[in-house]
Every structure is written in structure tokens, then in C-alpha cells.
Biopython code that builds the backbone (N, CA, C, O; Angstrom):
import numpy as np
from Bio.PDB.StructureBuilder import StructureBuilder

atoms = [
    (1, "MET", "N", (6.257, -10.495, -5.124)),
    (1, "MET", "CA", (4.994, -10.065, -5.659)),
    (1, "MET", "C", (4.852, -8.542, -5.788)),
    (1, "MET", "O", (5.374, -7.776, -4.978)),
    (2, "LYS", "N", (4.157, -8.152, -6.791)),
    (2, "LYS", "CA", (4.054, -6.730, -7.076)),
    (2, "LYS", "C", (2.605, -6.523, -7.535)),
    (2, "LYS", "O", (1.889, -7.464, -7.876)),
    (3, "THR", "N", (2.226, -5.293, -7.526)),
    (3, "THR", "CA", (0.909, -4.812, -8.191)),
    (3, "THR", "C", (1.113, -4.801, -9.591)),
    (3, "THR", "O", (2.182, -4.412, -10.062)),
    (4, "VAL", "N", (0.054, -5.247, -10.385)),
    (4, "VAL", "CA", (0.201, -5.300, -11.824)),
    (4, "VAL", "C", (-0.464, -4.135, -12.513)),
    (4, "VAL", "O", (-0.253, -3.912, -13.705)),
    (5, "LYS", "N", (-1.352, -3.306, -11.696)),
    (5, "LYS", "CA", (-1.983, -2.056, -12.229)),
    (5, "LYS", "C", (-2.077, -1.245, -11.043)),
    (5, "LYS", "O", (-1.945, -1.699, -9.906)),
    (6, "ASP", "N", (-2.322, 0.036, -11.339)),
    (6, "ASP", "CA", (-2.531, 1.140, -10.308)),
    (6, "ASP", "C", (-3.775, 0.679, -9.487)),
    (6, "ASP", "O", (-4.687, 0.073, -10.049)),
    (7, "TYR", "N", (-3.807, 0.964, -8.170)),
    (7, "TYR", "CA", (-4.834, 0.655, -7.303)),
    (7, "TYR", "C", (-5.193, 1.895, -6.487)),
    (7, "TYR", "O", (-4.356, 2.298, -5.679)),
    (8, "THR", "N", (-6.315, 2.519, -6.612)),
    (8, "THR", "CA", (-6.688, 3.687, -5.927)),
    (8, "THR", "C", (-7.671, 3.293, -4.749)),
    (8, "THR", "O", (-8.552, 2.459, -4.961)),
    (9, "VAL", "N", (-7.532, 3.855, -3.578)),
    (9, "VAL", "CA", (-8.308, 3.570, -2.495)),
    (9, "VAL", "C", (-8.397, 4.838, -1.627)),
    (9, "VAL", "O", (-7.468, 5.639, -1.517)),
    (10, "ASN", "N", (-9.622, 4.956, -1.006)),
    (10, "ASN", "CA", (-9.839, 6.154, -0.128)),
    (10, "ASN", "C", (-9.288, 5.656, 1.209)),
    (10, "ASN", "O", (-9.879, 4.803, 1.870)),
    (11, "PHE", "N", (-8.113, 6.228, 1.590)),
    (11, "PHE", "CA", (-7.426, 5.680, 2.749)),
    (11, "PHE", "C", (-7.412, 6.605, 3.979)),
    (11, "PHE", "O", (-6.865, 7.706, 3.916)),
    (12, "ARG", "N", (-7.970, 6.192, 5.020)),
    (12, "ARG", "CA", (-7.869, 6.723, 6.266)),
    (12, "ARG", "C", (-7.886, 8.375, 6.373)),
    (12, "ARG", "O", (-7.043, 8.969, 7.045)),
    (13, "GLY", "N", (-8.830, 8.990, 5.714)),
    (13, "GLY", "CA", (-8.988, 10.282, 5.729)),
    (13, "GLY", "C", (-8.128, 11.155, 4.912)),
    (13, "GLY", "O", (-8.223, 12.381, 4.974)),
    (14, "TYR", "N", (-7.191, 10.473, 4.053)),
    (14, "TYR", "CA", (-6.235, 11.113, 3.232)),
    (14, "TYR", "C", (-6.848, 11.492, 1.858)),
    (14, "TYR", "O", (-6.261, 12.245, 1.080)),
    (15, "GLY", "N", (-8.039, 10.943, 1.599)),
    (15, "GLY", "CA", (-8.656, 11.029, 0.334)),
    (15, "GLY", "C", (-8.253, 9.902, -0.456)),
    (15, "GLY", "O", (-7.876, 8.877, 0.112)),
    (16, "LYS", "N", (-8.296, 9.987, -1.785)),
    (16, "LYS", "CA", (-7.936, 8.869, -2.719)),
    (16, "LYS", "C", (-6.326, 8.918, -2.878)),
    (16, "LYS", "O", (-5.680, 9.924, -3.172)),
    (17, "ILE", "N", (-5.821, 7.651, -2.630)),
    (17, "ILE", "CA", (-4.409, 7.503, -2.702)),
    (17, "ILE", "C", (-4.183, 6.361, -3.773)),
    (17, "ILE", "O", (-4.882, 5.349, -3.734)),
    (18, "THR", "N", (-3.313, 6.512, -4.619)),
    (18, "THR", "CA", (-3.123, 5.561, -5.791)),
    (18, "THR", "C", (-1.694, 4.826, -5.380)),
    (18, "THR", "O", (-0.652, 5.438, -5.146)),
    (19, "VAL", "N", (-1.851, 3.483, -5.343)),
    (19, "VAL", "CA", (-0.665, 2.739, -5.213)),
    (19, "VAL", "C", (-0.308, 2.377, -6.670)),
    (19, "VAL", "O", (-1.060, 1.669, -7.340)),
    (20, "PRO", "N", (0.854, 2.876, -7.152)),
    (20, "PRO", "CA", (1.293, 2.617, -8.581)),
    (20, "PRO", "C", (1.595, 1.087, -8.816)),
    (20, "PRO", "O", (1.989, 0.316, -7.941)),
    (21, "ALA", "N", (1.349, 0.767, -10.134)),
    (21, "ALA", "CA", (1.692, -0.518, -10.625)),
    (21, "ALA", "C", (3.208, -0.795, -10.434)),
    (21, "ALA", "O", (4.030, 0.111, -10.567)),
    (22, "GLY", "N", (3.548, -2.025, -10.129)),
    (22, "GLY", "CA", (5.010, -2.293, -9.830)),
    (22, "GLY", "C", (5.300, -2.205, -8.398)),
    (22, "GLY", "O", (6.458, -2.463, -8.071)),
    (23, "THR", "N", (4.421, -1.872, -7.437)),
    (23, "THR", "CA", (4.840, -1.685, -6.055)),
    (23, "THR", "C", (4.852, -3.008, -5.405)),
    (23, "THR", "O", (3.973, -3.825, -5.678)),
    (24, "ARG", "N", (5.851, -3.290, -4.507)),
    (24, "ARG", "CA", (6.129, -4.613, -3.895)),
    (24, "ARG", "C", (5.109, -4.632, -2.859)),
    (24, "ARG", "O", (4.769, -3.651, -2.197)),
    (25, "ILE", "N", (4.596, -5.928, -2.748)),
    (25, "ILE", "CA", (3.485, -6.449, -1.849)),
    (25, "ILE", "C", (3.969, -7.554, -0.981)),
    (25, "ILE", "O", (4.836, -8.332, -1.380)),
    (26, "THR", "N", (3.411, -7.642, 0.233)),
    (26, "THR", "CA", (3.868, -8.677, 1.206)),
    (26, "THR", "C", (2.583, -9.388, 1.900)),
    (26, "THR", "O", (1.512, -8.806, 2.073)),
    (27, "HIS", "N", (2.828, -10.642, 2.248)),
    (27, "HIS", "CA", (1.640, -11.321, 2.983)),
    (27, "HIS", "C", (1.978, -11.202, 4.555)),
    (27, "HIS", "O", (1.264, -11.780, 5.374)),
    (28, "ASN", "N", (2.940, -10.537, 4.894)),
    (28, "ASN", "CA", (3.234, -10.365, 6.421)),
    (28, "ASN", "C", (2.264, -9.463, 7.083)),
    (28, "ASN", "O", (2.054, -8.344, 6.615)),
    (29, "THR", "N", (1.650, -9.895, 8.166)),
    (29, "THR", "CA", (0.770, -9.099, 9.044)),
    (29, "THR", "C", (1.380, -8.949, 10.332)),
    (29, "THR", "O", (2.457, -9.471, 10.620)),
    (30, "ALA", "N", (0.690, -8.230, 11.121)),
    (30, "ALA", "CA", (1.133, -8.064, 12.591)),
    (30, "ALA", "C", (1.107, -9.460, 13.405)),
    (30, "ALA", "O", (1.772, -9.681, 14.417)),
    (31, "CYS", "N", (0.277, -10.301, 12.820)),
    (31, "CYS", "CA", (0.035, -11.680, 13.510)),
    (31, "CYS", "C", (0.762, -12.793, 12.802)),
    (31, "CYS", "O", (0.616, -13.969, 13.133)),
    (32, "GLY", "N", (1.626, -12.363, 11.725)),
    (32, "GLY", "CA", (2.424, -13.394, 11.017)),
    (32, "GLY", "C", (1.993, -13.442, 9.533)),
    (32, "GLY", "O", (1.390, -12.479, 9.060)),
    (33, "TYR", "N", (2.262, -14.459, 8.828)),
    (33, "TYR", "CA", (2.204, -14.568, 7.384)),
    (33, "TYR", "C", (0.684, -15.129, 7.037)),
    (33, "TYR", "O", (0.227, -16.144, 7.562)),
    (34, "ASP", "N", (0.045, -14.400, 6.174)),
    (34, "ASP", "CA", (-1.361, -14.742, 5.832)),
    (34, "ASP", "C", (-1.543, -14.411, 4.380)),
    (34, "ASP", "O", (-1.492, -13.232, 4.030)),
    (35, "GLU", "N", (-1.761, -15.419, 3.470)),
    (35, "GLU", "CA", (-1.884, -15.205, 2.103)),
    (35, "GLU", "C", (-3.225, -14.440, 1.787)),
    (35, "GLU", "O", (-3.384, -14.029, 0.638)),
    (36, "GLU", "N", (-4.094, -14.249, 2.632)),
    (36, "GLU", "CA", (-5.357, -13.535, 2.343)),
    (36, "GLU", "C", (-5.180, -12.129, 2.334)),
    (36, "GLU", "O", (-6.095, -11.391, 1.969)),
    (37, "TYR", "N", (-3.947, -11.644, 2.751)),
    (37, "TYR", "CA", (-3.670, -10.144, 2.845)),
    (37, "TYR", "C", (-2.480, -9.841, 1.814)),
    (37, "TYR", "O", (-1.514, -10.587, 1.656)),
    (38, "ASN", "N", (-2.683, -8.708, 1.180)),
    (38, "ASN", "CA", (-1.644, -8.236, 0.145)),
    (38, "ASN", "C", (-1.312, -6.752, 0.608)),
    (38, "ASN", "O", (-1.836, -5.782, 0.060)),
    (39, "PHE", "N", (-0.426, -6.645, 1.630)),
    (39, "PHE", "CA", (-0.137, -5.296, 2.109)),
    (39, "PHE", "C", (0.984, -4.744, 1.357)),
    (39, "PHE", "O", (1.921, -5.455, 0.995)),
    (40, "VAL", "N", (0.905, -3.356, 1.086)),
    (40, "VAL", "CA", (1.827, -2.698, 0.383)),
    (40, "VAL", "C", (3.159, -2.747, 1.243)),
    (40, "VAL", "O", (3.139, -2.430, 2.433)),
    (41, "ASP", "N", (4.266, -3.137, 0.629)),
    (41, "ASP", "CA", (5.510, -3.270, 1.414)),
    (41, "ASP", "C", (6.536, -2.171, 1.014)),
    (41, "ASP", "O", (7.380, -1.851, 1.850)),
    (42, "ASP", "N", (6.522, -1.600, -0.144)),
    (42, "ASP", "CA", (7.433, -0.629, -0.617)),
    (42, "ASP", "C", (6.634, 0.729, -0.565)),
    (42, "ASP", "O", (5.598, 0.886, -1.212)),
    (43, "LEU", "N", (7.174, 1.692, 0.239)),
    (43, "LEU", "CA", (6.438, 2.944, 0.297)),
    (43, "LEU", "C", (7.228, 4.042, -0.281)),
    (43, "LEU", "O", (6.967, 5.195, 0.061)),
    (44, "SER", "N", (8.138, 3.804, -1.097)),
    (44, "SER", "CA", (9.069, 4.881, -1.792)),
    (44, "SER", "C", (8.196, 5.784, -2.720)),
    (44, "SER", "O", (8.544, 6.951, -2.900)),
    (45, "TRP", "N", (7.141, 5.312, -3.279)),
    (45, "TRP", "CA", (6.254, 6.078, -4.165)),
    (45, "TRP", "C", (5.550, 7.218, -3.493)),
    (45, "TRP", "O", (5.121, 8.171, -4.144)),
    (46, "ILE", "N", (5.416, 7.111, -2.035)),
    (46, "ILE", "CA", (4.845, 8.135, -1.348)),
    (46, "ILE", "C", (5.696, 9.517, -1.306)),
    (46, "ILE", "O", (5.139, 10.615, -1.291)),
    (47, "ASP", "N", (7.018, 9.357, -1.288)),
    (47, "ASP", "CA", (7.869, 10.519, -1.376)),
    (47, "ASP", "C", (7.729, 11.340, -2.654)),
    (47, "ASP", "O", (7.852, 12.564, -2.693)),
    (48, "VAL", "N", (7.469, 10.573, -3.672)),
    (48, "VAL", "CA", (7.348, 11.231, -4.883)),
    (48, "VAL", "C", (5.939, 11.892, -5.216)),
    (48, "VAL", "O", (5.801, 13.036, -5.649)),
    (49, "ASN", "N", (4.950, 11.022, -4.956)),
    (49, "ASN", "CA", (3.521, 11.341, -5.329)),
    (49, "ASN", "C", (2.807, 12.096, -4.292)),
    (49, "ASN", "O", (1.823, 12.764, -4.610)),
    (50, "TYR", "N", (3.221, 12.047, -3.068)),
    (50, "TYR", "CA", (2.427, 12.646, -1.913)),
    (50, "TYR", "C", (3.295, 13.435, -0.978)),
    (50, "TYR", "O", (3.295, 13.214, 0.233)),
    (51, "THR", "N", (4.027, 14.349, -1.542)),
    (51, "THR", "CA", (5.091, 15.099, -0.771)),
    (51, "THR", "C", (4.496, 15.829, 0.464)),
    (51, "THR", "O", (5.121, 15.832, 1.524)),
    (52, "ASP", "N", (3.290, 16.449, 0.339)),
    (52, "ASP", "CA", (2.683, 17.290, 1.334)),
    (52, "ASP", "C", (2.207, 16.426, 2.503)),
    (52, "ASP", "O", (2.036, 16.989, 3.584)),
    (53, "ILE", "N", (1.988, 15.179, 2.399)),
    (53, "ILE", "CA", (1.447, 14.350, 3.412)),
    (53, "ILE", "C", (2.321, 13.085, 3.708)),
    (53, "ILE", "O", (1.928, 12.157, 4.415)),
    (54, "LYS", "N", (3.447, 13.133, 3.148)),
    (54, "LYS", "CA", (4.334, 11.939, 3.235)),
    (54, "LYS", "C", (4.655, 11.274, 4.534)),
    (54, "LYS", "O", (4.769, 10.051, 4.618)),
    (55, "PHE", "N", (4.804, 12.119, 5.587)),
    (55, "PHE", "CA", (5.185, 11.623, 6.832)),
    (55, "PHE", "C", (3.987, 10.867, 7.532)),
    (55, "PHE", "O", (4.112, 9.719, 7.957)),
    (56, "GLY", "N", (2.909, 11.535, 7.613)),
    (56, "GLY", "CA", (1.677, 10.869, 8.144)),
    (56, "GLY", "C", (1.207, 9.694, 7.338)),
    (56, "GLY", "O", (0.800, 8.687, 7.917)),
    (57, "LEU", "N", (1.245, 9.777, 6.014)),
    (57, "LEU", "CA", (0.872, 8.703, 5.086)),
    (57, "LEU", "C", (1.793, 7.608, 5.259)),
    (57, "LEU", "O", (1.332, 6.466, 5.282)),
    (58, "LYS", "N", (3.030, 7.798, 5.384)),
    (58, "LYS", "CA", (4.011, 6.656, 5.593)),
    (58, "LYS", "C", (3.765, 5.914, 6.881)),
    (58, "LYS", "O", (3.739, 4.688, 6.994)),
    (59, "HIS", "N", (3.597, 6.762, 7.798)),
    (59, "HIS", "CA", (3.189, 6.249, 9.212)),
    (59, "HIS", "C", (2.038, 5.288, 9.158)),
    (59, "HIS", "O", (2.113, 4.131, 9.570)),
    (60, "ASP", "N", (0.952, 5.840, 8.619)),
    (60, "ASP", "CA", (-0.348, 4.944, 8.665)),
    (60, "ASP", "C", (-0.265, 3.910, 7.674)),
    (60, "ASP", "O", (-1.045, 2.969, 7.818)),
    (61, "CYS", "N", (0.532, 3.892, 6.683)),
    (61, "CYS", "CA", (0.681, 2.767, 5.725)),
    (61, "CYS", "C", (1.497, 1.695, 6.482)),
    (61, "CYS", "O", (1.198, 0.504, 6.401)),
    (62, "THR", "N", (2.496, 2.128, 7.190)),
    (62, "THR", "CA", (3.322, 1.107, 7.999)),
    (62, "THR", "C", (2.583, 0.408, 9.162)),
    (62, "THR", "O", (2.729, -0.796, 9.373)),
    (63, "TYR", "N", (1.780, 1.204, 9.916)),
    (63, "TYR", "CA", (1.003, 0.640, 11.012)),
    (63, "TYR", "C", (-0.379, 0.118, 10.683)),
    (63, "TYR", "O", (-0.825, -0.837, 11.318)),
    (64, "TYR", "N", (-1.021, 0.651, 9.800)),
    (64, "TYR", "CA", (-2.450, 0.174, 9.403)),
    (64, "TYR", "C", (-2.377, -0.609, 8.146)),
    (64, "TYR", "O", (-3.136, -1.568, 8.006)),
    (65, "GLY", "N", (-1.516, -0.282, 7.205)),
    (65, "GLY", "CA", (-1.420, -1.055, 5.989)),
    (65, "GLY", "C", (-2.451, -0.670, 4.927)),
    (65, "GLY", "O", (-3.550, -0.225, 5.258)),
    (66, "ILE", "N", (-2.113, -0.835, 3.714)),
    (66, "ILE", "CA", (-3.021, -0.774, 2.628)),
    (66, "ILE", "C", (-3.075, -2.232, 2.011)),
    (66, "ILE", "O", (-2.116, -2.790, 1.478)),
    (67, "ASN", "N", (-4.223, -2.713, 2.150)),
    (67, "ASN", "CA", (-4.450, -4.126, 1.613)),
    (67, "ASN", "C", (-5.010, -4.082, 0.160)),
    (67, "ASN", "O", (-6.138, -3.670, -0.112)),
    (68, "VAL", "N", (-4.181, -4.509, -0.669)),
    (68, "VAL", "CA", (-4.448, -4.485, -2.110)),
    (68, "VAL", "C", (-5.287, -5.710, -2.516)),
    (68, "VAL", "O", (-4.927, -6.821, -2.126)),
    (69, "PRO", "N", (-6.379, -5.569, -3.272)),
    (69, "PRO", "CA", (-7.145, -6.830, -3.726)),
    (69, "PRO", "C", (-6.308, -7.668, -4.553)),
    (69, "PRO", "O", (-5.463, -7.149, -5.284)),
    (70, "SER", "N", (-6.484, -9.035, -4.496)),
    (70, "SER", "CA", (-5.666, -9.974, -5.191)),
    (70, "SER", "C", (-5.735, -9.865, -6.710)),
    (70, "SER", "O", (-4.844, -10.367, -7.395)),
    (71, "GLU", "N", (-6.737, -9.243, -7.242)),
    (71, "GLU", "CA", (-6.816, -9.054, -8.645)),
    (71, "GLU", "C", (-5.711, -7.998, -9.229)),
    (71, "GLU", "O", (-5.396, -7.995, -10.419)),
    (72, "TYR", "N", (-5.207, -7.180, -8.348)),
    (72, "TYR", "CA", (-4.197, -6.175, -8.681)),
    (72, "TYR", "C", (-2.731, -6.746, -8.442)),
    (72, "TYR", "O", (-1.729, -6.057, -8.633)),
    (73, "VAL", "N", (-2.697, -8.004, -8.028)),
    (73, "VAL", "CA", (-1.274, -8.547, -7.576)),
    (73, "VAL", "C", (-1.054, -9.734, -8.352)),
    (73, "VAL", "O", (-1.923, -10.532, -8.704)),
    (74, "LYS", "N", (0.301, -9.794, -8.615)),
    (74, "LYS", "CA", (0.827, -11.042, -9.294)),
    (74, "LYS", "C", (2.198, -11.472, -8.775)),
    (74, "LYS", "O", (2.748, -12.472, -9.238)),
]
sb = StructureBuilder()
sb.init_structure("model")
sb.init_model(0)
sb.init_chain("A")
sb.init_seg("    ")
for serial, (resi, resn, name, xyz) in enumerate(atoms, 1):
    if name == "N":
        sb.init_residue(resn, " ", resi, " ")
    sb.init_atom(name, np.array(xyz, "f"), 0.0, 1.0, " ", f" {name:<3s}", serial, name[0])
structure = sb.get_structure()
């Protein structure tokens, strides 16, 4: 599964973060598989688009997750 269009969210004090279209999504959560969640699985876009904050942003995306609404996912 991937995002079908860009998704912008105000994420954990970083300001507006845009998850680009085509980003891989997963239903895996800390408690197992749940189809109600669409967490960002591929974080490679952070290295390109958010170089100044990439280390902290990757950490928070890994441990807190960005949950993308289902209308952005296919």
C-alpha cells in the first residue's frame, strides 16, 4: 500500500510535514496488525525534504508514527 497523494500534517512540534505521494504505508502497530491504522513505513523522503531535522524527525516517525487517513492510501 502507498499514499496516492501528498498528505500534510502538523507533526509533534516540527510544523507542517508533507508525506509525499507514493510513500509506502503499513498496518503494523506496536500492538500488532490493525487495518484501522495507516502508518508511514518508508522514511527515505525525510533525508531529501527535511535535511535540517532529519534525525529527530525519523526518530519520532519511527516511535510515534504518522497515521495517514485512509482517503490518502491505496
